[in-house]
N, C-alpha and C positions, 0 to 999 in steps of 0.2 A: 505494499498499499502505499506507493511513492516515499520509499527510506531510502532515498540518498537527495543531498544537499538537505538533510534535517538540521537544527541547531540542537544543540544540548538537551538533552530533554528530561530531569534527574527520574522523570515518575512514570517514566515508558518503560512499558516491561521489553527486555528487548529478545525472551523465549517465548512470545505468544501465549495465547490464554488455553487453555485444556478445552479440546472438544474444536479448536475453532478454523476456518476456511478462510482458506487468503491463499488468491489468485491473480496472478499479473505477467501479464501478456505480452513479449517479446516484444521493444518497441518498433523493430524493424516490420513486426506483423502488426505492429499498430498503424505504420503507416503506412503498408500495401495495403491495409483497408482501406484509408481513409482517400485512399486514389482509387478504388473498384465504387462502380456504382453501387446502390442501394446502401454500406456499409462507410460510405464516403458521408451518407446526412445524419446517421451515429453508431460511433463504436466504441464497447464496452474496452476499455484499458486495464481494470481492475478492477475486482467483486470480492466481497466476504462475507465473514460470519465470529464475527468475538458472540461467544456469549463468558457474559457477566464478568467483563474486563477489568478485571484489578488492575487501575493504574493506568490505562488508555488513554494517551495526553498524546496531541497531535500540536505543534505550532510551525505558519507558515506564513511568515514574513510577505509575501511577495505573491502568494496565494500558491495553489497548482494550474499546471497546464491544462487540471481535465475539468470539468464539473461536478462534485461530488454527494453525493442523495445519502443522505442516511436516515432509517425506520428503526426508530427504538419498540422493543417489543417488551423489554420489560424494564424492569431498574430505572435507574437516572443521569444523566450526563448536563454538560453544558458547552452552547455553541455560540463562538463571541464574532460574530461578521460586524466589520467595520465597527461605528456607534451602537448595531443591536447585542444585546446580550439575551439567548432564545434560552428557555428550560425543557431540554428533550423527557419526555416521561413516556409512560407506555401508549404507542402511537401518535406520537409525535414522529415528521418529517420533514427534513428540510434539506436543500438545497442549499450549497455554495456553489455559483456562480465562477468558473473559469478566471485564474488572476487576481481574483479576491485576496486580500488578508483575512483571513483565518485565524482563529485555533480553537482546537475542542479538547475538551476533557469526562473523562467517565467518573462519575460522585466517589468519591473513598466511601461515603457512608453506605450509597446501596448503589454498586457500579453497575450501568447500562450492558442491555442483551442487546448487540444491534447487526442485522445486516444495513451493505452499503456496498458502494459501487461508485465507479469512475468514468467519464465519460465525454466524448470527442467527438464534435460532427457538427456538419452545415442544421442540422440543423434543431440542434441540441438547447438551444438557448432559446427559442422560439417554443417547445414544447418543457421545457423547465418553468419557463414563464408565464406558463397559463396558469397557472396555480405557485410556485412557488416561485422560490427569487426573489429580488428586492423591490420593490421596494417589502415586498410581504414573503420571509423567505419560510417560512416555518407552516406547518398546515395542520391538522388533525385528522386522520381516519377515522371510519365508523367498519369501514369491512376491512382492517391488516392484518386476518390473517391468510385473506385470497392476496394482498399484495406479497405478504410473507413469503408463500407458496410458488407465487413470481419469483421472489429470488434464489429463492432454494432450486427453481425448477436454470436462471441461469446460472448461479455458481457449480451447480452441477454439469451442464454442458461445459463451462473453460476447464472445470476439472480432468476431462478428458483432451485426447490429440488436438490443441489448436492447429486449426487449418482456415483457409478459407470459410467454405464448409460452416461449421462450427460458428467461427465467429457472426458470417451473414445468418445463422439460427438463433444466439444470445444477442442480434441485435433485434432481430423483433421480440426476443423476451425482452430485452427490454424498452423496447420501445412501448407494448404491454403495458407494461411497467408500469411506469413513467403518465399512460391516460389514464389509467386508471387510478394514481394519485389523485390526477387531475378530474374525474370525475365526480369520484368518494369526496375530494374536500368541498363541493359545489354543492352535493345532495344532502336537504335535511336532514340533520339527528331525528330518531323518533320521538312524538311527540314535541318537538320545536313547532312554534307558529306557523313558521310554511307547510311543515310538512303536515300537519292540522289540519289545514288552509289546503294542501293539495289534493289528501283524501278527502275531504267534501268534498269538492267540484269532480272530481270523479266518481262520486256515490250519486252526484248529480249532470249526469249526461246530457236526462231528458229536460234538464230548467236551464233558467235564467240567470246569476246571481253577479250582484251587486257588486263592483269592488270595495264599497263604502261600508257594505251587508257584513262582507265576508274577514274585512277587515277588524270589522267592529267584535265580531264570533270568534278570532282567534287574538283582539284584546292590543291592537296595533295600530297602526295609523296606518290609513288608504299608502302615501306615499313612503312609507318604510315596508309594508307590506311587497307593493309595487317593488321597489328597488330590490328585493329581497328577491323576489320570480325572476327579474329582468336579472342577473345575475345566475341563479339557480337551471334557469330554463333557456333565456337567450328573447324573451320577453313579458308581458307585466300579467295578468290573473287572465284577464280577459282570454290576450293569446293564446293562453295554457289552456281556457277551457276546450277556446274550440278546436285544439288539436286535439283534446279529446276527446270531439264531438268527430269533428271525422274521420278518427282512426274506429272508433266505434261506429259511422255510416260505410265506411270500407270495408269492413267486417259482414253487413247486414247484407251489403251488396255483394260480396264473395261467397255467401254461404246460405242463404235466402234467398225463398221470391219474394217477397215483400214488397208493392212496389215501392218509387218514388214518394210516395205525398206519406203513407205509410214510412216509412224511413225517417221521410224528413221531422215526422212529430217523436219517432218515438228520440230523437235526439232534441228535441227541444223547437222545431220551428216548426211554427206555426202555418208559414208562407210557403209550400213545395215549392214558391219557382222562386223566392229569394235564395232558399237552402238550396237551389240547381245552382246558379249565380255564384253565391260562395262557393259552394264544393266546386264551379269552375273555377273562380279565382284560386283557391289552393291543388289544384290536379290537374289545369288544364287543361280539364274534358269537364264535359257536365255529366250525372251519375249513372245516366243509360249507355253514355260509353266508356266509360269506367267499366263496367260489369260487365259489355262487349269486348272488354279487348282482351286476350287471351296472356295467363299468368302461368311463371312457374317454367 
């Protein structure tokens, strides 16, 4: 894990950690991967697993040439990135941008267990910046087990003979890992106001709900609720509800013989002509054309 050019670290365990896993791709193979199609966009250079990493500490005054992603699954530790200090506990994930000065260390009293990887490539900054990185380097995941499983698969790939094919497979896993982190970081936590609002709309696809009514039900302002919806879904509550209605309409068109008028009523449209116009704006086809289109 980038042991070269490191300053003296009095608390760094030179002999590693019991049951650790650590993989470092030879740098000539990294450079070759960064010159090939696909892996030039994302290449894993190092990855590993440090369980109960007592004394683990890294200080990089000039940063690292790679972006570093750390997932804490047990214990705790601290990451200092610029002026910001982040405390990692189980479920916390952080991305340290390439070349950014940083240091991190496991807690003395409750040392962390972490999965980690170093990545380079043309798309890394964009992928990690979607939910991680400055000015928001830390995110807390809800589906930690799924992300940890991908780390496990990634390390398993790199523990085998390193070849262009293995590095390509590792890039695919790392891509999925990063996108899973992005998605998990924006999805609402169970029981949160946003999650309750989404479930309420999902249960009422055949109704029309005002944003003010929805916000009052979950105990927040309409503007705040709308902002949360936009971050999680890309649109406001109305757009989210419409997407649910359109998804239900597609299912009914594909799996039943209901008329367009009946389907419109089933998804909360009293006027079937208005429903058809709205459906066409979303899909580029009216409901009848959509139903006739061969799928699969």
